[in-house]
FIKOLZA-1660 file (N, C-alpha, C; in steps of 0.1 Angstrom, whole numbers, plus 5000, padded with zeros to 4 digits):
% residues 235
   i   px   py   pz ch aa at
   1 6448 5023 6273  A  X  N
   1 6455 5008 6269  A  X CA
   1 6446 5000 6270  A  X  C
   2 6427 5005 6269  A  X  N
   2 6422 4989 6260  A  X CA
   2 6426 4990 6247  A  X  C
   3 6424 5003 6239  A  X  N
   3 6431 5005 6224  A  X CA
   3 6440 4998 6224  A  X  C
   4 6445 4996 6230  A  X  N
   4 6462 4990 6228  A  X CA
   4 6458 4978 6228  A  X  C
   5 6455 4970 6240  A  X  N
   5 6454 4958 6235  A  X CA
   5 6440 4949 6226  A  X  C
   6 6428 4960 6222  A  X  N
   6 6422 4960 6210  A  X CA
   6 6429 4957 6197  A  X  C
   7 6439 4965 6196  A  X  N
   7 6448 4967 6187  A  X CA
   7 6458 4954 6188  A  X  C
   8 6461 4949 6196  A  X  N
   8 6470 4942 6193  A  X CA
   8 6463 4927 6193  A  X  C
   9 6451 4927 6197  A  X  N
   9 6445 4912 6198  A  X CA
   9 6443 4915 6180  A  X  C
  10 6436 4923 6175  A  X  N
  10 6431 4924 6159  A  X CA
  10 6444 4919 6153  A  X  C
  11 6460 4927 6154  A  X  N
  11 6467 4924 6153  A  X CA
  11 6473 4909 6149  A  X  C
  12 6472 4901 6163  A  X  N
  12 6474 4886 6165  A  X CA
  12 6462 4881 6154  A  X  C
  13 6454 4882 6155  A  X  N
  13 6442 4873 6148  A  X CA
  13 6440 4874 6131  A  X  C
  14 6444 4888 6129  A  X  N
  14 6448 4894 6111  A  X CA
  14 6465 4879 6109  A  X  C
  15 6474 4881 6117  A  X  N
  15 6481 4874 6116  A  X CA
  15 6480 4859 6115  A  X  C
  16 6476 4854 6127  A  X  N
  16 6469 4835 6127  A  X CA
  16 6462 4837 6115  A  X  C
  17 6447 4842 6110  A  X  N
  17 6441 4844 6099  A  X CA
  17 6446 4837 6084  A  X  C
  18 6459 4848 6088  A  X  N
  18 6470 4846 6075  A  X CA
  18 6473 4835 6069  A  X  C
  19 6480 4829 6082  A  X  N
  19 6486 4813 6078  A  X CA
  19 6473 4803 6076  A  X  C
  20 6461 4804 6079  A  X  N
  20 6451 4796 6084  A  X CA
  20 6444 4798 6067  A  X  C
  21 6446 4808 6060  A  X  N
  21 6442 4811 6049  A  X CA
  21 6453 4806 6035  A  X  C
  22 6465 4808 6042  A  X  N
  22 6477 4802 6026  A  X CA
  22 6486 4812 6029  A  X  C
  23 6486 4818 6031  A  X  N
  23 6494 4828 6030  A  X CA
  23 6509 4832 6041  A  X  C
  24 6511 4815 6039  A  X  N
  24 6523 4814 6052  A  X CA
  24 6536 4823 6046  A  X  C
  25 6537 4816 6032  A  X  N
  25 6554 4825 6031  A  X CA
  25 6553 4839 6034  A  X  C
  26 6543 4847 6027  A  X  N
  26 6545 4858 6029  A  X CA
  26 6546 4867 6048  A  X  C
  27 6537 4860 6055  A  X  N
  27 6538 4865 6070  A  X CA
  27 6546 4858 6071  A  X  C
  28 6554 4844 6068  A  X  N
  28 6566 4845 6078  A  X CA
  28 6577 4854 6079  A  X  C
  29 6574 4857 6065  A  X  N
  29 6591 4867 6057  A  X CA
  29 6582 4885 6068  A  X  C
  30 6569 4882 6070  A  X  N
  30 6568 4899 6074  A  X CA
  30 6575 4892 6088  A  X  C
  31 6571 4884 6098  A  X  N
  31 6577 4883 6115  A  X CA
  31 6587 4884 6116  A  X  C
  32 6598 4876 6105  A  X  N
  32 6610 4874 6107  A  X CA
  32 6616 4893 6104  A  X  C
  33 6607 4897 6090  A  X  N
  33 6612 4908 6093  A  X CA
  33 6611 4917 6102  A  X  C
  34 6600 4919 6110  A  X  N
  34 6600 4927 6117  A  X CA
  34 6609 4925 6135  A  X  C
  35 6615 4909 6136  A  X  N
  35 6627 4909 6146  A  X CA
  35 6638 4915 6136  A  X  C
  36 6638 4917 6121  A  X  N
  36 6653 4919 6120  A  X CA
  36 6653 4935 6123  A  X  C
  37 6640 4938 6117  A  X  N
  37 6641 4953 6116  A  X CA
  37 6644 4960 6135  A  X  C
  38 6636 4952 6141  A  X  N
  38 6638 4956 6155  A  X CA
  38 6657 4957 6162  A  X  C
  39 6661 4945 6157  A  X  N
  39 6674 4943 6161  A  X CA
  39 6683 4952 6155  A  X  C
  40 6681 4957 6145  A  X  N
  40 6683 4968 6138  A  X CA
  40 6686 4982 6142  A  X  C
  41 6673 4985 6151  A  X  N
  41 6669 4995 6153  A  X CA
  41 6672 5001 6167  A  X  C
  42 6678 4982 6181  A  X  N
  42 6684 4984 6188  A  X CA
  42 6700 4983 6188  A  X  C
  43 6705 4988 6177  A  X  N
  43 6719 4981 6169  A  X CA
  43 6724 5001 6168  A  X  C
  44 6713 5000 6165  A  X  N
  44 6712 5021 6157  A  X CA
  44 6713 5028 6174  A  X  C
  45 6701 5024 6182  A  X  N
  45 6704 5029 6193  A  X CA
  45 6715 5028 6205  A  X  C
  46 6720 5018 6203  A  X  N
  46 6736 5012 6212  A  X CA
  46 6743 5023 6203  A  X  C
  47 6745 5029 6190  A  X  N
  47 6760 5038 6188  A  X CA
  47 6756 5051 6188  A  X  C
  48 6741 5056 6201  A  X  N
  48 6743 5067 6201  A  X CA
  48 6748 5063 6218  A  X  C
  49 6751 5079 6220  A  X  N
  49 6755 5078 6231  A  X CA
  49 6743 5076 6243  A  X  C
  50 6744 5073 6260  A  X  N
  50 6738 5063 6268  A  X CA
  50 6728 5079 6272  A  X  C
  51 6722 5077 6275  A  X  N
  51 6715 5091 6278  A  X CA
  51 6699 5088 6285  A  X  C
  52 6696 5089 6299  A  X  N
  52 6687 5084 6304  A  X CA
  52 6681 5092 6305  A  X  C
  53 6681 5109 6299  A  X  N
  53 6670 5115 6301  A  X CA
  53 6662 5117 6283  A  X  C
  54 6666 5111 6278  A  X  N
  54 6660 5110 6267  A  X CA
  54 6645 5104 6263  A  X  C
  55 6635 5117 6260  A  X  N
  55 6624 5110 6259  A  X CA
  55 6618 5099 6251  A  X  C
  56 6624 5095 6239  A  X  N
  56 6618 5086 6228  A  X CA
  56 6622 5076 6229  A  X  C
  57 6634 5073 6233  A  X  N
  57 6637 5060 6239  A  X CA
  57 6650 5061 6249  A  X  C
  58 6650 5061 6262  A  X  N
  58 6662 5064 6271  A  X CA
  58 6671 5045 6274  A  X  C
  59 6683 5053 6270  A  X  N
  59 6693 5041 6271  A  X CA
  59 6704 5045 6285  A  X  C
  60 6701 5034 6293  A  X  N
  60 6707 5036 6309  A  X CA
  60 6727 5031 6310  A  X  C
  61 6723 5026 6299  A  X  N
  61 6743 5022 6298  A  X CA
  61 6743 5018 6284  A  X  C
  62 6757 5016 6284  A  X  N
  62 6767 5015 6273  A  X CA
  62 6765 5000 6268  A  X  C
  63 6762 4995 6255  A  X  N
  63 6767 4980 6250  A  X CA
  63 6771 4981 6235  A  X  C
  64 6777 4973 6232  A  X  N
  64 6782 4972 6222  A  X CA
  64 6769 4971 6209  A  X  C
  65 6768 4973 6197  A  X  N
  65 6758 4972 6189  A  X CA
  65 6761 4964 6181  A  X  C
  66 6776 4959 6174  A  X  N
  66 6777 4945 6168  A  X CA
  66 6770 4934 6166  A  X  C
  67 6767 4928 6180  A  X  N
  67 6758 4916 6181  A  X CA
  67 6745 4912 6174  A  X  C
  68 6739 4935 6176  A  X  N
  68 6725 4936 6172  A  X CA
  68 6728 4937 6152  A  X  C
  69 6734 4941 6152  A  X  N
  69 6734 4945 6139  A  X CA
  69 6738 4927 6129  A  X  C
  70 6748 4920 6137  A  X  N
  70 6748 4904 6130  A  X CA
  70 6739 4898 6131  A  X  C
  71 6728 4898 6143  A  X  N
  71 6715 4892 6146  A  X CA
  71 6704 4894 6136  A  X  C
  72 6705 4911 6130  A  X  N
  72 6696 4913 6119  A  X CA
  72 6700 4908 6107  A  X  C
  73 6710 4907 6102  A  X  N
  73 6716 4897 6089  A  X CA
  73 6715 4883 6087  A  X  C
  74 6716 4874 6096  A  X  N
  74 6708 4863 6099  A  X CA
  74 6700 4866 6097  A  X  C
  75 6689 4869 6101  A  X  N
  75 6672 4869 6104  A  X CA
  75 6673 4877 6087  A  X  C
  76 6676 4886 6080  A  X  N
  76 6674 4890 6068  A  X CA
  76 6681 4876 6059  A  X  C
  77 6686 4868 6056  A  X  N
  77 6696 4855 6052  A  X CA
  77 6688 4849 6051  A  X  C
  78 6675 4843 6066  A  X  N
  78 6667 4836 6066  A  X CA
  78 6654 4840 6054  A  X  C
  79 6649 4851 6055  A  X  N
  79 6642 4858 6048  A  X CA
  79 6641 4857 6031  A  X  C
  80 6653 4855 6025  A  X  N
  80 6659 4854 6016  A  X CA
  80 6662 4837 6011  A  X  C
  81 6661 4827 6019  A  X  N
  81 6664 4817 6018  A  X CA
  81 6648 4812 6018  A  X  C
  82 6639 4814 6028  A  X  N
  82 6622 4816 6024  A  X CA
  82 6620 4811 6009  A  X  C
  83 6626 4825 5997  A  X  N
  83 6618 4828 5986  A  X CA
  83 6628 4822 5976  A  X  C
  84 6642 4818 5982  A  X  N
  84 6656 4808 5973  A  X CA
  84 6653 4797 5970  A  X  C
  85 6651 4787 5985  A  X  N
  85 6647 4776 5988  A  X CA
  85 6638 4772 5981  A  X  C
  86 6638 4756 5974  A  X  N
  86 6619 4754 5971  A  X CA
  86 6618 4745 5984  A  X  C
  87 6604 4743 5981  A  X  N
  87 6595 4739 5992  A  X CA
  87 6599 4725 5994  A  X  C
  88 6601 4721 6001  A  X  N
  88 6606 4706 6010  A  X CA
  88 6592 4696 6008  A  X  C
  89 6596 4684 6005  A  X  N
  89 6584 4674 6006  A  X CA
  89 6585 4671 6018  A  X  C
  90 6580 4667 6029  A  X  N
  90 6581 4657 6045  A  X CA
  90 6575 4646 6043  A  X  C
  91 6574 4638 6050  A  X  N
  91 6570 4624 6051  A  X CA
  91 6558 4630 6055  A  X  C
  92 6546 4620 6051  A  X  N
  92 6531 4621 6060  A  X CA
  92 6528 4617 6073  A  X  C
  93 6523 4620 6079  A  X  N
  93 6527 4615 6095  A  X CA
  93 6508 4616 6096  A  X  C
  94 6501 4608 6096  A  X  N
  94 6484 4611 6104  A  X CA
  94 6487 4613 6120  A  X  C
  95 6479 4631 6113  A  X  N
  95 6468 4638 6125  A  X CA
  95 6472 4624 6140  A  X  C
  96 6472 4627 6150  A  X  N
  96 6471 4622 6163  A  X CA
  96 6473 4626 6174  A  X  C
  97 6466 4618 6187  A  X  N
  97 6471 4628 6200  A  X CA
  97 6480 4633 6202  A  X  C
  98 6493 4624 6197  A  X  N
  98 6507 4629 6201  A  X CA
  98 6511 4641 6194  A  X  C
  99 6507 4647 6183  A  X  N
  99 6510 4658 6176  A  X CA
  99 6502 4674 6185  A  X  C
 100 6491 4670 6192  A  X  N
 100 6484 4677 6198  A  X CA
 100 6494 4675 6211  A  X  C
 101 6498 4665 6215  A  X  N
 101 6504 4669 6229  A  X CA
 101 6523 4675 6225  A  X  C
 102 6526 4675 6212  A  X  N
 102 6534 4684 6212  A  X CA
 102 6531 4697 6210  A  X  C
 103 6521 4700 6209  A  X  N
 103 6517 4714 6207  A  X CA
 103 6514 4722 6220  A  X  C
 104 6510 4712 6230  A  X  N
 104 6510 4715 6240  A  X CA
 104 6523 4716 6247  A  X  C
 105 6528 4709 6248  A  X  N
 105 6545 4713 6253  A  X CA
 105 6550 4725 6245  A  X  C
 106 6545 4728 6234  A  X  N
 106 6553 4740 6230  A  X CA
 106 6548 4749 6238  A  X  C
 107 6535 4755 6237  A  X  N
 107 6530 4764 6247  A  X CA
 107 6533 4764 6261  A  X  C
 108 6534 4751 6268  A  X  N
 108 6542 4752 6283  A  X CA
 108 6552 4756 6282  A  X  C
 109 6563 4751 6271  A  X  N
 109 6572 4758 6270  A  X CA
 109 6578 4772 6273  A  X  C
 110 6569 4775 6258  A  X  N
 110 6568 4788 6260  A  X CA
 110 6567 4801 6271  A  X  C
 111 6557 4794 6281  A  X  N
 111 6555 4805 6289  A  X CA
 111 6564 4798 6304  A  X  C
 112 6566 4787 6305  A  X  N
 112 6575 4785 6316  A  X CA
 112 6586 4794 6310  A  X  C
 113 6592 4791 6302  A  X  N
 113 6608 4796 6298  A  X CA
 113 6602 4811 6301  A  X  C
 114 6599 4818 6298  A  X  N
 114 6592 4836 6299  A  X CA
 114 6593 4834 6316  A  X  C
 115 6584 4828 6321  A  X  N
 115 6582 4830 6342  A  X CA
 115 6594 4820 6348  A  X  C
 116 6599 4812 6342  A  X  N
 116 6608 4812 6347  A  X CA
 116 6625 4814 6350  A  X  C
 117 6625 4825 6337  A  X  N
 117 6636 4829 6336  A  X CA
 117 6633 4846 6344  A  X  C
 118 6618 4846 6344  A  X  N
 118 6620 4863 6351  A  X CA
 118 6625 4863 6362  A  X  C
 119 6624 4849 6368  A  X  N
 119 6632 4852 6384  A  X CA
 119 6647 4852 6383  A  X  C
 120 6653 4847 6376  A  X  N
 120 6669 4853 6376  A  X CA
 120 6668 4869 6370  A  X  C
 121 6656 4876 6359  A  X  N
 121 6660 4885 6357  A  X CA
 121 6659 4896 6367  A  X  C
 122 6648 4895 6372  A  X  N
 122 6639 4902 6381  A  X CA
 122 6637 4897 6398  A  X  C
 123 6651 4901 6404  A  X  N
 123 6651 4895 6418  A  X CA
 123 6646 4902 6430  A  X  C
 124 6642 4897 6441  A  X  N
 124 6634 4901 6450  A  X CA
 124 6643 4911 6452  A  X  C
 125 6639 4929 6459  A  X  N
 125 6648 4941 6467  A  X CA
 125 6659 4933 6475  A  X  C
 126 6655 4927 6483  A  X  N
 126 6665 4920 6494  A  X CA
 126 6674 4912 6490  A  X  C
 127 6673 4907 6478  A  X  N
 127 6680 4896 6470  A  X CA
 127 6691 4905 6467  A  X  C
 128 6682 4918 6458  A  X  N
 128 6696 4928 6447  A  X CA
 128 6707 4935 6461  A  X  C
 129 6696 4936 6471  A  X  N
 129 6707 4945 6480  A  X CA
 129 6714 4935 6484  A  X  C
 130 6714 4923 6487  A  X  N
 130 6723 4913 6493  A  X CA
 130 6736 4914 6488  A  X  C
 131 6734 4910 6471  A  X  N
 131 6744 4902 6462  A  X CA
 131 6751 4914 6456  A  X  C
 132 6763 4914 6451  A  X  N
 132 6768 4924 6446  A  X CA
 132 6765 4920 6428  A  X  C
 133 6771 4936 6422  A  X  N
 133 6763 4930 6409  A  X CA
 133 6768 4923 6397  A  X  C
 134 6784 4919 6399  A  X  N
 134 6788 4908 6391  A  X CA
 134 6780 4898 6395  A  X  C
 135 6774 4891 6406  A  X  N
 135 6766 4879 6412  A  X CA
 135 6757 4880 6402  A  X  C
 136 6752 4889 6405  A  X  N
 136 6736 4899 6398  A  X CA
 136 6734 4896 6382  A  X  C
 137 6745 4900 6377  A  X  N
 137 6751 4896 6360  A  X CA
 137 6749 4884 6356  A  X  C
 138 6754 4875 6365  A  X  N
 138 6758 4864 6365  A  X CA
 138 6740 4855 6364  A  X  C
 139 6737 4858 6375  A  X  N
 139 6724 4854 6377  A  X CA
 139 6713 4858 6364  A  X  C
 140 6715 4871 6353  A  X  N
 140 6706 4878 6344  A  X CA
 140 6711 4867 6333  A  X  C
 141 6727 4865 6335  A  X  N
 141 6730 4857 6321  A  X CA
 141 6722 4842 6322  A  X  C
 142 6723 4837 6335  A  X  N
 142 6719 4825 6338  A  X CA
 142 6706 4819 6333  A  X  C
 143 6697 4831 6335  A  X  N
 143 6688 4835 6335  A  X CA
 143 6682 4838 6315  A  X  C
 144 6691 4838 6308  A  X  N
 144 6688 4844 6295  A  X CA
 144 6691 4829 6287  A  X  C
 145 6700 4823 6298  A  X  N
 145 6702 4813 6291  A  X CA
 145 6694 4796 6289  A  X  C
 146 6686 4802 6296  A  X  N
 146 6674 4791 6300  A  X CA
 146 6663 4795 6293  A  X  C
 147 6662 4803 6294  A  X  N
 147 6653 4815 6281  A  X CA
 147 6654 4808 6269  A  X  C
 148 6670 4811 6266  A  X  N
 148 6674 4807 6248  A  X CA
 148 6670 4792 6245  A  X  C
 149 6672 4781 6259  A  X  N
 149 6670 4768 6258  A  X CA
 149 6656 4761 6255  A  X  C
 150 6651 4770 6265  A  X  N
 150 6637 4766 6270  A  X CA
 150 6627 4771 6252  A  X  C
 151 6632 4783 6249  A  X  N
 151 6626 4791 6234  A  X CA
 151 6629 4776 6222  A  X  C
 152 6645 4771 6219  A  X  N
 152 6645 4768 6213  A  X CA
 152 6640 4750 6214  A  X  C
 153 6636 4746 6227  A  X  N
 153 6625 4734 6227  A  X CA
 153 6615 4737 6226  A  X  C
 154 6605 4743 6229  A  X  N
 154 6596 4748 6224  A  X CA
 154 6594 4749 6212  A  X  C
 155 6605 4757 6202  A  X  N
 155 6601 4755 6187  A  X CA
 155 6602 4740 6179  A  X  C
 156 6614 4737 6186  A  X  N
 156 6611 4720 6180  A  X CA
 156 6601 4712 6187  A  X  C
 157 6592 4715 6194  A  X  N
 157 6580 4707 6198  A  X CA
 157 6569 4711 6186  A  X  C
 158 6565 4725 6189  A  X  N
 158 6558 4729 6177  A  X CA
 158 6562 4723 6165  A  X  C
 159 6571 4726 6162  A  X  N
 159 6578 4721 6147  A  X CA
 159 6575 4707 6146  A  X  C
 160 6572 4696 6153  A  X  N
 160 6567 4682 6161  A  X CA
 160 6559 4680 6156  A  X  C
 161 6548 4693 6164  A  X  N
 161 6534 4691 6164  A  X CA
 161 6530 4699 6147  A  X  C
 162 6533 4697 6138  A  X  N
 162 6530 4705 6123  A  X CA
 162 6533 4690 6115  A  X  C
 163 6539 4682 6122  A  X  N
 163 6539 4670 6110  A  X CA
 163 6529 4668 6111  A  X  C
 164 6514 4665 6120  A  X  N
 164 6507 4662 6112  A  X CA
 164 6493 4661 6098  A  X  C
 165 6494 4657 6093  A  X  N
 165 6486 4657 6085  A  X CA
 165 6472 4651 6078  A  X  C
 166 6464 4650 6067  A  X  N
 166 6458 4641 6066  A  X CA
 166 6455 4638 6054  A  X  C
 167 6454 4633 6046  A  X  N
 167 6450 4627 6029  A  X CA
 167 6438 4641 6023  A  X  C
 168 6430 4649 6029  A  X  N
 168 6425 4657 6022  A  X CA
 168 6431 4669 6023  A  X  C
 169 6434 4671 6041  A  X  N
 169 6445 4681 6042  A  X CA
 169 6459 4680 6046  A  X  C
 170 6467 4682 6037  A  X  N
 170 6484 4677 6039  A  X CA
 170 6489 4694 6048  A  X  C
 171 6484 4701 6049  A  X  N
 171 6489 4710 6055  A  X CA
 171 6478 4715 6071  A  X  C
 172 6471 4705 6073  A  X  N
 172 6464 4704 6085  A  X CA
 172 6469 4710 6098  A  X  C
 173 6480 4705 6104  A  X  N
 173 6483 4707 6112  A  X CA
 173 6493 4720 6117  A  X  C
 174 6499 4724 6102  A  X  N
 174 6512 4731 6098  A  X CA
 174 6505 4747 6101  A  X  C
 175 6492 4746 6091  A  X  N
 175 6483 4761 6097  A  X CA
 175 6474 4764 6106  A  X  C
 176 6472 4753 6112  A  X  N
 176 6467 4753 6133  A  X CA
 176 6481 4763 6141  A  X  C
 177 6492 4747 6137  A  X  N
 177 6499 4754 6144  A  X CA
 177 6505 4768 6149  A  X  C
 178 6510 4773 6136  A  X  N
 178 6517 4784 6124  A  X CA
 178 6508 4794 6129  A  X  C
 179 6494 4795 6127  A  X  N
 179 6484 4800 6133  A  X CA
 179 6482 4806 6146  A  X  C
 180 6477 4794 6158  A  X  N
 180 6483 4795 6173  A  X CA
 180 6497 4803 6176  A  X  C
 181 6507 4801 6169  A  X  N
 181 6520 4806 6175  A  X CA
 181 6518 4820 6168  A  X  C
 182 6513 4821 6160  A  X  N
 182 6517 4838 6158  A  X CA
 182 6502 4847 6167  A  X  C
 183 6492 4842 6166  A  X  N
 183 6481 4846 6175  A  X CA
 183 6483 4846 6189  A  X  C
 184 6495 4841 6195  A  X  N
 184 6499 4839 6205  A  X CA
 184 6509 4848 6207  A  X  C
 185 6518 4856 6199  A  X  N
 185 6529 4862 6197  A  X CA
 185 6537 4860 6202  A  X  C
 186 6538 4851 6202  A  X  N
 186 6557 4839 6208  A  X CA
 186 6563 4846 6200  A  X  C
 187 6565 4848 6186  A  X  N
 187 6578 4853 6180  A  X CA
 187 6581 4870 6184  A  X  C
 188 6573 4877 6186  A  X  N
 188 6578 4885 6198  A  X CA
 188 6584 4887 6209  A  X  C
 189 6582 4874 6218  A  X  N
 189 6585 4869 6227  A  X CA
 189 6603 4873 6234  A  X  C
 190 6610 4869 6225  A  X  N
 190 6628 4875 6225  A  X CA
 190 6625 4889 6224  A  X  C
 191 6622 4899 6214  A  X  N
 191 6622 4908 6218  A  X CA
 191 6618 4922 6227  A  X  C
 192 6603 4911 6239  A  X  N
 192 6602 4915 6249  A  X CA
 192 6606 4911 6258  A  X  C
 193 6618 4903 6259  A  X  N
 193 6629 4904 6267  A  X CA
 193 6639 4913 6265  A  X  C
 194 6644 4911 6254  A  X  N
 194 6654 4920 6251  A  X CA
 194 6650 4939 6262  A  X  C
 195 6636 4939 6253  A  X  N
 195 6634 4956 6258  A  X CA
 195 6633 4958 6273  A  X  C
 196 6630 4946 6280  A  X  N
 196 6627 4946 6299  A  X CA
 196 6644 4945 6301  A  X  C
 197 6654 4940 6296  A  X  N
 197 6665 4940 6299  A  X CA
 197 6672 4951 6297  A  X  C
 198 6669 4958 6287  A  X  N
 198 6670 4974 6283  A  X CA
 198 6672 4984 6293  A  X  C
 199 6655 4981 6294  A  X  N
 199 6650 4996 6298  A  X CA
 199 6642 4989 6313  A  X  C
 200 6647 4990 6321  A  X  N
 200 6637 4982 6337  A  X CA
 200 6646 4999 6346  A  X  C
 201 6637 5011 6340  A  X  N
 201 6645 5023 6354  A  X CA
 201 6637 5018 6367  A  X  C
 202 6622 5005 6364  A  X  N
 202 6618 5005 6382  A  X CA
 202 6626 4995 6388  A  X  C
 203 6632 4984 6383  A  X  N
 203 6636 4977 6394  A  X CA
 203 6655 4983 6391  A  X  C
 204 6661 4989 6387  A  X  N
 204 6669 4995 6386  A  X CA
 204 6681 4982 6380  A  X  C
 205 6677 4971 6377  A  X  N
 205 6687 4964 6369  A  X CA
 205 6682 4960 6352  A  X  C
 206 6694 4966 6347  A  X  N
 206 6696 4970 6334  A  X CA
 206 6708 4964 6327  A  X  C
 207 6706 4954 6324  A  X  N
 207 6723 4947 6312  A  X CA
 207 6716 4946 6297  A  X  C
 208 6717 4956 6294  A  X  N
 208 6720 4961 6278  A  X CA
 208 6730 4951 6271  A  X  C
 209 6737 4946 6274  A  X  N
 209 6751 4936 6269  A  X CA
 209 6742 4923 6271  A  X  C
 210 6735 4917 6276  A  X  N
 210 6724 4903 6277  A  X CA
 210 6712 4905 6266  A  X  C
 211 6713 4918 6263  A  X  N
 211 6697 4918 6251  A  X CA
 211 6703 4916 6242  A  X  C
 212 6712 4911 6233  A  X  N
 212 6719 4907 6223  A  X CA
 212 6712 4891 6226  A  X  C
 213 6713 4885 6231  A  X  N
 213 6713 4872 6237  A  X CA
 213 6702 4863 6239  A  X  C
 214 6693 4877 6246  A  X  N
 214 6679 4874 6252  A  X CA
 214 6670 4877 6234  A  X  C
 215 6678 4882 6225  A  X  N
 215 6668 4890 6214  A  X CA
 215 6675 4876 6202  A  X  C
 216 6688 4869 6200  A  X  N
 216 6692 4862 6192  A  X CA
 216 6679 4846 6198  A  X  C
 217 6673 4845 6204  A  X  N
 217 6663 4835 6206  A  X CA
 217 6652 4839 6196  A  X  C
 218 6653 4851 6187  A  X  N
 218 6645 4851 6175  A  X CA
 218 6650 4842 6165  A  X  C
 219 6663 4835 6163  A  X  N
 219 6669 4825 6152  A  X CA
 219 6663 4814 6154  A  X  C
 220 6664 4807 6168  A  X  N
 220 6653 4793 6165  A  X CA
 220 6639 4798 6163  A  X  C
 221 6635 4809 6169  A  X  N
 221 6619 4810 6160  A  X CA
 221 6618 4809 6144  A  X  C
 222 6628 4821 6139  A  X  N
 222 6631 4819 6125  A  X CA
 222 6629 4810 6116  A  X  C
 223 6638 4802 6127  A  X  N
 223 6648 4789 6118  A  X CA
 223 6628 4778 6118  A  X  C
 224 6622 4777 6128  A  X  N
 224 6613 4771 6131  A  X CA
 224 6599 4777 6120  A  X  C
 225 6598 4787 6120  A  X  N
 225 6590 4796 6112  A  X CA
 225 6595 4792 6091  A  X  C
 226 6606 4790 6094  A  X  N
 226 6610 4788 6078  A  X CA
 226 6609 4775 6075  A  X  C
 227 6611 4768 6084  A  X  N
 227 6610 4751 6079  A  X CA
 227 6601 4745 6074  A  X  C
 228 6589 4752 6089  A  X  N
 228 6574 4748 6086  A  X CA
 228 6570 4750 6073  A  X  C
 229 6574 4769 6068  A  X  N
 229 6566 4775 6056  A  X CA
 229 6568 4763 6041  A  X  C
 230 6587 4759 6048  A  X  N
 230 6590 4755 6032  A  X CA
 230 6582 4739 6036  A  X  C
 231 6581 4735 6042  A  X  N
 231 6575 4719 6043  A  X CA
 231 6558 4720 6038  A  X  C
 232 6555 4732 6037  A  X  N
 232 6538 4731 6037  A  X CA
 232 6536 4734 6019  A  X  C
 233 6528 4724 6017  A  X  N
 233 6526 4723 6001  A  X CA
 233 6513 4735 6000  A  X  C
 234 6505 4737 6006  A  X  N
 234 6494 4747 5999  A  X CA
 234 6500 4765 6000  A  X  C
 235 6513 4766 6011  A  X  N
 235 6515 4782 6015  A  X CA
 235 6526 4787 6006  A  X  C
% end
C-alpha cells in the first residue's frame, strides 16, 4: 500500500510539474487520452458476458457498452482539437484575490461533489433494506447527476481562476491552476466514481448503467483542460 501511495504521489508530482514547466499541451493530451482509453476499456469489458468469478475484473451486472465508446470518441475529438485549433488570445486580467477565491471554490466544489453524492451512492444498510431496487436506482442516478453538475461548476471556477495574469508572466495562474488540478488528480475523479458504481461487491450496490453517466463528467474536465491550454501563451 505504501509503495502504491508513493507511486501515485510521484505521478501527481510529475504531471503537475509538466504544466509548471510549460509542457501543457502534451500533458493535457495525455490526461484526456487516459480518460478516453479508460472509457474504451470499460466499453470492451461490457461487451463480454457478465461474470462475477472473473479474477482480473469481475462484472456483476450487464449494461450497454455503446455509451462508453461514444464517450471515448468525444474525448479523442477533444485531443485532436487541441492540436488543430490555433491558440486563442484571451483578455488579460491582473491577478487578484478573486482568482484565488475561484480556485478555492473549484477545490471545494470537487470535494463537495464527491462526498455529497456518495450519500446517494452508498446508503446505510438499514436504508438499503427498507427501500426497493427502483428507488435505490433513482437515488444513485440523482447522486450521479449532482456529481456531474458539481464537477462542471468546479471546472468553470477553475477556468475563471486561470484568467489571472501579469505582464512578466502571462500564464501565471494558468500554470498554477493546471498544475494544482493535475497534482490533486481531479481528472481521474470521474473514472473513480465509475469504477465504484461498476464494482462494489461489499455494499451490494452495483449500477453499471449509471457508470457511463458518471464517467461522462470527463467531458467538462477535458473541456476545461483544452480551453485553458489553448489560451496559454507559453504552453
